[in-house]
C-alpha positions, -999 to +999 in steps of 0.1 A: +206+082+034+226+055+017+218+026-007+233-009-002+267+002-015+270+026+014+273-004+038+306-014+022+317-050+017+289-073+030+306-107+025+302-126+057+282-098+073+248-104+089+222-081+075+188-076+091+164-069+063+130-054+070+107-066+042+070-062+036+056-097+033+021-089+046+003-110+019-033-121+019-039-157+030-068-181+025-059-205+054-023-213+045-026-204+008-012-171-004-037-155-027-015-126-040+023-129-038+029-094-052+047-082-021+069-113-019+079-108-055+086-071-048+110-080-020+131-104-041+155-080-059+169-066-026+172-100-011+191-112-042+214-082-041+223-090-005+228-127-011+249-121-042+271-097-022+278-126+002+257-113+031+240-135+056+204-123+053+180-122+082+146-113+068+120-099+092+084-089+085+049-090+098+016-105+087-018-093+097-026-078+131-018-103+159-020-087+193+016-091+204+015-129+209+017-159+185-014-168+165-011-198+141-032-181+114-007-153+111+025-174+109+049-165+081+057-202+074+038-202+041+057-170+031+090-187+038+080-216+015+070-192-013+101-170-008+123-202-012+104-211-045+108-176-059+145-173-050+154-208-060+173-214-028+165-226+007+150-201+032+154-212+068+124-204+089+128-194+126+097-204+146+101-174+169+113-138+165+142-134+188+141-167+207+160-200+206+148-209+171+158-175+157+192-176+173+199-212+161+188-202+125+209-171+124+240-189+139+236-215+111+237-190+082+264-193+057+275-165+033+246-159+009+222-178+031+187-166+042+166-170+073+130-156+077+121-148+113+086-155+125+060-127+125+075-096+143+040-087+157+041-119+177+062-097+200+044-068+217+076-047+216+073-044+178+042-021+178+045-006+213+037+032+213+062+041+240+098+042+229+111+024+260+087-005+254+101-010+219+137-008+230+142-043+244+128-059+212+148-035+190+180-044+209+173-081+204+167-077+167+198-055+163+218-080+182+215-105+153+232-082+128+261-061+116+239-038+094+202-030+087+184-025+054+149-010+053+129-024+024+094-027+037+077+004+022+043-007+035+054+000+071+077+031+068+049+053+081+049+034+114+073+041+142+079+005+151+109-015+164+119-031+132+112+000+111+125+028+132+144+018+164+167-008+148+179+019+123+193+039+153+213+009+165+230-003+133+247+010+101+216+014+080+206+017+043+175+019+021+167-012+001+159-010-036+121-013-032+119+016-007+142+037-028+120+032-059+088+040-039+103+072-026+115+082-060+080+077-075+063+096-047+087+125-051+078+127-088+041+129-077+047+157-053+076+177-067+067+194-100+046+166-115+041+166-153+006+180-161-022+174-164-020+156-130-050+135-122-057+117-089-083+090-086-095+082-050-118+054-041-123+029-013-149+026+014-142+054+039-140+091+030-125+098+065-094+079+055-088+101+026-097+136+040-062+147+046-049+135+012-078+153-005-070+184+015-034+184+004-040+174-033-066+201-039-036+224-040-015+202-063-037+181-087-055+194-117-082+168-115-096+148-086-118+118-095-139+104-066-153+068-065-159+039-042-179+040-010-166+074-002-183+091-031-217+088-014-207+112+013-199+137-015-233+131-031-250+136+003-230+168+007-246+179-026-280+171-011-287+140-031-306+108-019-281+080-014-304+052-002-286+027+020-252+034+005-221+038+027-222+072+044-200+091+068-221+118+085-191+132+103-174+140+069-203+158+051-192+193+060-156+186+050-169+173+016-190+204+011-158+224+018-138+205-007-164+209-034-165+247-028-127+249-027-123+229-060-147+253-077-128+284-063-093+271-072-101+256-106-095+220-096-117+196-116-134+176-088-151+148-107-180+129-092-200+101-109-230+110-131-245+075-127-244+046-102-247+009-103-270+000-073-280-032-056-307-042-032-281-058-010-243-062-008-242-094-027-232-107-062-267-121-069-287-091-057-311-072-079-293-043-096-301-011-114-282+017-131-295+051-120-285+088-122-262+098-094-289+121-080-316+095-082-305+065-060-336+047-048-342+048-011-342+010-008-310+004-028-273+010-022-246+023-046-220-004-053-201+010-083-198+040-106-221+036-136-211+031-173-214+068-182-192+076-152-167+050-162-165+066-197-163+101-181-134+090-158-116+073-187-119+106-207-106+126-178-075+103-176-069+101-214-046+131-217-031+131-182+007+130-179+007+120-142-019+097-126-021+085-090-048+060-081-057+047-047-089+028-039-113+008-061-144+024-077-168-001-063-172-036-048-149-050-075-148-085-058-184-090-072-187-092-110-218-069-112-198-041-095-164-045-110-168-025-143-159+009-128-127-003-113-118-022-145-125+010-166-101+031-144-074+004-146-077+002-184-075+040-185-043+039-165-029+012-188-037+034-219-021+064-202+010+044-194+013+033-231+010+070-241+039+079-219+023+091-187+036+083-152+009+061-137+010+050-100-013+025-085-013+033-048-011-001-031-036-020-009-070-028-024-061-010-057-031-033-063-052-064-054-080-051-077-059-047-108-044-082-104-078-098-097-092-081-128-065-097-149-041-068-154-003-073-152+019-052-130+041-041-159+011-025-176+013+003-151+042+027-144+044+017-108+024-004-084+031+007-048+034-019-021+022+004+006-012+021+004-011+038+038+025+049+034+018+063-001-012+083+012+006+097+042+035+108+019+009+125-003-006+141+027+027+158+033+035+138+065+070+128+076+074+090+074+093+078+105+109+049+087+123+072+060+132+101+083+153+079+106+174+067+076+181+103+067+195+112+102+231+110+112+235+086+141 
């Protein structure tokens, strides 16, 4: 598995670069450009080497056909601003506009292709159905660079199949992500604390299962915590609840006790009558949620407890907010965990914010990226790595073709 240097002299060569530019949009306004910023160093490294850079990426989940609201046009404009040079925009993926834009590239020039998922071949499950699209993408280029970490857990045309057709290398962003995840899984410095939140416990079952044998402390928050409380026999009112995962949660609680893992659940909860910023709220003990209310954040005692559990940690991985952080009355728990990670970073710990909603939360709450050891660009990819799964987009780069 090589880095960019393994591709040799790139001057005048066409390089297909798979980036992750899947940013949140409000209409055509980008509300968080973190993933675009994260893609800049590899793009610059290629342009400075004299390559002709063909950037490809997806946005949202279109169903294999063009949808105006998922166009990458706003991303091309922002990319151009951040790079300080023009970025041509192809209005299709492998059609006439793309061919004309690629043919028009000079050394050090950049084109961004339209949303890859406007072509059904990108996400097709059957290898043969992806082949034609992969051939067309590979036909643009002399080499391929994988730098979209947020999609390396997907066996998709631009992530997997193109790498079998061209000399391939890992971009700087993917290399950095893999290095950090290795540090989390291969002999992490201890104490090793993992904070898991977010809405659905089912999404995190496999990672909890794997981490119960690796982490010293497992702190649970977000909507998923209420299934754990239900597993303990507590009233959870109208809180989020996954009945199918109750038995699994009971098993994890028992396993943690048996193996000496500190499985930390909240001692108090911020409740609301409704899922709304202006709802009536109350702070109650975790085992006393009123039947007519829903839990929407960990409470102040829990926030302090979680901060204390993170204070002496030497390695911390965090994925998923502690509550409905988008609404001010329910943001304190997530803010407390973020601040605890900032403090741990300052004390020399490796702290990793695991992408997705967690990354959006820390930025929305006013924290800067450089206050943390690493902010991942791929929540799902990070979790699958921590589950012990093989990531197709990484595995294919490690194979000899």
